[in-house]
C-alpha positions as CSV (number, residue, x, y, z in Angstrom):
1,M,8.0,33.5,2.3
2,I,10.5,30.7,3.1
3,P,14.1,31.9,3.6
4,Y,16.8,30.3,1.5
5,F,20.4,30.8,0.6
6,I,22.2,30.8,-2.7
7,A,25.6,29.1,-3.2
8,H,27.9,30.6,-5.8
9,L,30.4,28.1,-6.9
10,K,34.1,28.8,-7.0
11,K,36.6,27.4,-9.5
12,N,37.3,23.7,-9.4
13,S,33.8,22.9,-8.1
14,D,31.2,20.8,-10.0
15,V,27.7,22.1,-9.5
16,K,26.2,18.6,-9.7
17,F,28.6,17.3,-7.1
18,I,27.9,20.2,-4.8
19,Y,24.2,19.5,-5.2
20,L,24.8,15.9,-4.1
21,L,27.0,17.1,-1.2
22,F,24.1,19.2,0.1
23,Q,21.9,16.1,0.2
24,I,24.2,14.3,2.7
25,I,25.1,17.1,5.0
26,N,23.2,16.7,8.3
27,W,21.8,20.3,8.4
28,K,20.0,19.7,11.7
29,R,23.4,19.3,13.4
30,Y,24.1,22.9,12.8
31,D,20.7,24.3,13.8
32,E,21.1,27.5,15.8
33,S,17.5,28.1,16.8
34,T,15.4,27.4,19.9
35,G,12.2,27.2,17.9
36,V,11.9,27.2,14.1
37,P,15.0,25.5,12.7
38,S,17.3,28.0,11.0
39,L,20.9,28.5,9.9
40,S,22.9,31.7,9.5
41,K,25.0,32.5,6.4
42,N,28.1,32.4,8.7
43,T,27.3,29.0,10.0
44,I,26.6,27.6,6.6
45,S,29.9,29.1,5.3
46,N,31.9,27.5,8.0
47,I,30.6,23.9,7.6
48,K,33.6,21.8,6.8
49,T,33.5,18.9,4.3
50,Y,35.9,16.9,2.1
51,V,35.9,17.6,-1.6
52,P,37.9,15.6,-4.2
53,K,39.5,17.2,-7.3
54,I,37.2,18.4,-10.1
55,K,37.8,15.3,-12.2
56,E,36.6,13.0,-9.5
57,Q,33.7,15.3,-8.7
58,D,32.7,15.0,-12.3
59,Y,32.8,11.2,-12.3
60,I,30.8,11.0,-9.1
61,S,28.1,13.4,-10.3
62,K,27.7,11.6,-13.6
63,L,27.2,8.3,-11.8
64,F,24.5,9.7,-9.5
65,F,22.7,11.6,-12.2
66,S,22.7,8.5,-14.4
67,L,21.2,6.7,-11.4
68,D,18.6,9.4,-10.9
69,N,17.6,9.3,-14.6
70,T,17.2,5.5,-14.3
71,L,15.1,5.9,-11.2
72,Q,12.9,8.5,-12.9
73,L,12.3,6.2,-15.8
74,H,11.2,3.4,-13.5
75,E,8.9,5.8,-11.6
76,D,7.4,7.0,-14.9
77,Y,6.8,3.4,-15.9
78,L,5.2,2.6,-12.6
79,Q,2.8,5.5,-13.1
80,L,1.9,4.2,-16.5
81,L,1.1,0.8,-15.0
82,Y,-1.1,2.4,-12.4
83,D,-2.9,4.4,-15.1
84,F,-3.4,1.2,-17.2
85,R,-4.7,-0.6,-14.1
86,S,-7.2,2.2,-13.5
87,F,-8.2,2.1,-17.1
88,L,-8.8,-1.7,-17.0
89,L,-10.9,-1.4,-13.8
90,Q,-13.1,1.2,-15.4
91,K,-13.6,-0.8,-18.6
92,M,-13.7,-4.4,-17.4
93,F,-16.1,-3.8,-14.5
94,S,-19.8,-3.1,-14.9
95,I,-20.8,-0.5,-12.4
96,N,-23.8,1.4,-13.7
97,D,-25.1,-1.0,-16.3
98,T,-25.1,-4.7,-17.0
99,F,-22.4,-4.8,-19.7
100,P,-18.8,-3.7,-19.2
101,N,-17.0,-1.8,-22.0
102,L,-14.3,-4.4,-22.3
103,R,-14.6,-8.1,-21.9
104,F,-13.3,-11.4,-23.2
105,K,-14.8,-12.6,-26.5
106,Q,-16.3,-15.9,-25.1
107,F,-18.5,-14.0,-22.6
108,N,-21.6,-12.1,-23.6
109,D,-24.1,-12.7,-20.7
110,K,-25.4,-9.7,-18.7
111,W,-23.8,-9.0,-15.4
112,K,-26.3,-9.4,-12.5
113,Y,-26.7,-7.2,-9.4
114,K,-26.2,-9.0,-6.2
115,K,-26.0,-7.9,-2.5
116,L,-22.6,-8.7,-1.2
117,G,-24.2,-10.8,1.6
118,E,-25.7,-13.1,-1.1
119,V,-22.3,-14.1,-2.5
120,A,-20.1,-13.9,0.6
121,D,-20.2,-14.2,4.3
122,I,-19.3,-11.1,6.3
123,V,-17.3,-12.0,9.4
124,S,-16.3,-9.6,12.2
125,G,-13.3,-10.1,14.5
126,G,-12.5,-9.8,18.1
127,T,-9.7,-9.4,20.7
128,P,-8.9,-11.9,23.4
129,D,-8.3,-10.5,26.9
130,T,-4.8,-9.0,26.8
131,T,-4.3,-9.7,30.5
132,K,-4.6,-13.5,29.9
133,H,-1.1,-14.7,28.9
134,D,-2.4,-18.1,27.8
135,Y,-4.5,-16.4,25.1
136,W,-1.5,-15.0,23.3
137,N,1.8,-16.0,21.5
138,G,0.1,-19.0,20.0
139,S,0.1,-20.2,16.3
140,I,-3.1,-18.5,15.0
141,N,-2.6,-15.4,12.9
142,W,-4.4,-12.4,14.3
143,Y,-4.4,-9.2,12.2
144,T,-5.0,-5.5,13.1
145,P,-5.9,-2.8,10.6
146,A,-2.3,-1.4,10.8
147,E,-1.1,-4.6,9.1
148,V,-3.3,-4.3,6.1
149,G,-3.3,-2.0,3.0
150,N,0.3,-2.3,1.7
151,K,0.3,-5.8,0.4
152,I,-2.1,-7.8,-1.7
153,F,-1.6,-11.1,0.2
154,V,-0.9,-11.5,3.9
155,S,0.2,-14.7,5.6
156,D,2.0,-13.9,8.9
157,S,0.6,-11.5,11.5
158,Q,2.6,-9.5,13.9
159,R,0.8,-11.0,16.9
160,K,-0.7,-14.5,17.2
161,I,-3.3,-16.0,19.5
162,T,-3.8,-19.4,21.0
163,N,-6.8,-21.8,20.6
164,I,-7.9,-20.9,24.1
165,G,-7.7,-17.2,23.2
166,L,-9.8,-17.8,20.1
167,E,-12.4,-19.8,22.0
168,N,-12.8,-17.0,24.6
169,S,-13.2,-14.1,22.2
170,S,-15.4,-13.1,19.3
171,A,-12.4,-13.7,16.9
172,K,-13.1,-16.3,14.3
173,I,-10.9,-18.5,12.0
174,L,-11.0,-17.1,8.5
175,P,-10.2,-19.4,5.5
176,V,-7.6,-18.9,2.8
177,G,-9.0,-16.5,0.2
178,T,-10.8,-14.3,2.7
179,V,-10.6,-10.6,1.8
180,L,-9.8,-8.6,5.0
181,F,-11.8,-5.4,4.9
182,T,-11.1,-2.7,7.6
183,S,-14.3,-1.3,8.9
184,R,-13.1,1.6,11.1
185,A,-10.3,4.1,11.5
186,G,-9.7,4.0,7.8
187,I,-12.5,2.1,6.2
188,G,-11.7,0.0,3.1
189,K,-8.1,-1.2,3.4
190,T,-7.9,-4.7,2.1
191,A,-5.7,-7.8,1.8
192,I,-6.3,-11.4,0.8
193,L,-5.5,-14.2,3.3
194,K,-2.8,-16.5,2.0
195,E,-2.9,-18.5,5.2
196,K,-5.9,-18.9,7.5
197,G,-6.1,-16.5,10.4
198,S,-8.3,-14.2,12.5
199,T,-8.7,-10.4,13.0
200,N,-9.5,-8.0,15.7
201,Q,-12.8,-6.1,15.8
202,G,-11.6,-3.5,13.3
203,F,-12.6,-5.7,10.3
204,Q,-15.7,-6.9,8.5
205,S,-14.0,-9.6,6.5
206,I,-15.4,-10.9,3.2
207,V,-15.5,-14.7,2.8
208,P,-16.5,-15.5,-0.8
209,K,-18.9,-18.3,-1.5
210,Q,-16.7,-20.1,-4.1
211,K,-19.5,-20.9,-6.5
212,F,-20.5,-17.2,-6.8
213,L,-17.6,-14.9,-6.0
214,D,-13.8,-15.0,-6.7
215,S,-11.5,-13.6,-4.0
216,Y,-9.3,-11.6,-6.4
217,F,-12.2,-10.3,-8.3
218,I,-13.9,-8.8,-5.1
219,F,-10.4,-7.6,-3.9
220,S,-10.1,-5.7,-7.2
221,M,-13.3,-3.9,-6.3
222,S,-11.8,-2.5,-3.1
223,N,-12.2,1.1,-4.2
224,I,-15.9,0.6,-4.9
225,L,-16.4,-1.1,-1.5
226,K,-14.4,1.6,0.2
227,K,-16.7,4.3,-1.2
228,Y,-19.7,2.3,-0.1
229,G,-18.3,1.8,3.4
230,E,-17.5,5.5,3.8
231,S,-20.9,6.6,2.6
232,H,-22.8,4.0,4.7
233,G,-20.7,4.1,7.9
234,A,-22.0,5.5,11.2
235,G,-20.6,6.6,14.5
236,S,-20.1,9.8,16.6
237,T,-16.5,9.1,17.7
238,F,-15.2,7.5,14.5
239,L,-16.8,6.3,11.3
240,E,-17.5,2.5,11.2
241,I,-19.5,0.2,8.9
242,S,-21.2,-2.8,10.4
243,G,-21.2,-6.3,8.8
244,K,-25.0,-6.1,8.4
245,E,-24.6,-2.8,6.4
246,L,-21.7,-4.0,4.3
247,A,-23.7,-7.1,3.4
248,K,-26.2,-4.8,1.7
249,A,-23.7,-3.4,-0.7
250,R,-25.0,-3.9,-4.2
251,I,-22.4,-5.1,-6.7
252,S,-22.6,-6.1,-10.4
253,L,-21.2,-9.6,-11.1
254,P,-20.5,-11.8,-14.1
255,S,-20.4,-15.6,-13.9
256,I,-17.7,-17.1,-11.7
257,T,-15.8,-18.2,-14.8
258,E,-15.6,-14.7,-16.2
259,Q,-14.7,-13.4,-12.8
260,K,-11.7,-15.8,-12.7
261,N,-10.6,-14.7,-16.2
262,I,-10.7,-11.0,-15.2
263,S,-8.8,-11.9,-12.0
264,K,-6.0,-13.6,-13.9
265,V,-5.4,-10.4,-16.0
266,L,-5.4,-8.1,-13.0
267,F,-3.2,-10.5,-10.9
268,K,-0.6,-10.5,-13.7
269,L,-0.7,-6.7,-13.9
270,D,-0.5,-6.4,-10.1
271,T,2.5,-8.7,-10.0
272,I,4.3,-6.5,-12.6
273,I,3.4,-3.5,-10.5
274,T,4.8,-5.1,-7.3
275,L,8.0,-6.1,-9.0
276,Q,8.4,-2.5,-10.4
277,K,7.9,-1.0,-6.9
278,Q,10.6,-3.4,-5.6
279,E,12.9,-2.3,-8.4
280,I,12.4,1.3,-7.5
281,D,13.0,0.6,-3.8
282,N,16.2,-1.2,-4.7
283,L,17.4,1.7,-6.8
284,K,16.7,4.1,-3.9
285,K,18.6,1.9,-1.5
286,L,21.5,1.7,-3.9
287,K,21.6,5.5,-4.2
288,Q,21.5,5.9,-0.4
289,F,24.3,3.3,0.0
290,L,26.4,5.1,-2.6
291,L,25.8,8.5,-0.9
292,Q,26.8,7.2,2.4
293,N,30.0,5.4,1.1
294,M,31.3,7.6,-1.7
295,F,31.3,10.8,0.4
296,I,33.4,11.5,3.4
């Protein structure tokens, strides 16, 4: 059972304000333990803080609870967007048959099964010798798995390599539109290259053949490819899928024209989701700013 304390409010104290006050107190500062963090009733009772009059407490608490309600509404809307995206992926993609449940009126051809290697080139990466200074701090983007998974598009890597570094390693230049696919230590994280670049050996990147495969379409199948990679990976130290094995992945595809139409819908939805996440982040930053500046 987790120990806790109950605060009984006295007169001229607003319960919502006190709740906010508890959020900004640095409880760790008063930790009395040498092991598991803990506070005694006496220590908690003697913590000093500044409190305004009840009327100002009321104004402050109303402001923050209005902000919290707004934040909750935005988070609920974001969840609806995620649910809708999941619904579209299930209905607009053909997985176990040749006809999806939801498609544009102008398309009625069967989807065809293809091996990923038939419609894309699978390209592995490499790392230049880190002891060679002239291999590094160049102008060529060079990505590691830690940089992929939080954004749809990437265009600027944390570290960059030189042409000499590229030539003296197994790293390769990948064109714009390449879908980076992490192949180890977390198989299946993806991102689309917005600027050409290279990767380390933790990737098996997917370079679509433009006549057969659309970048955003295959990016939208990330979960399918992730499951395939996890079920077909090998290794005793950590799970890894090879480029040869990833190329065998069997995927159902429509014509390139239908792929692009599906991609447009998903891209618009993903853009709305990204903007919604940014709005939530801004509201959280605003709340943190107000907490830090409206309380002494």
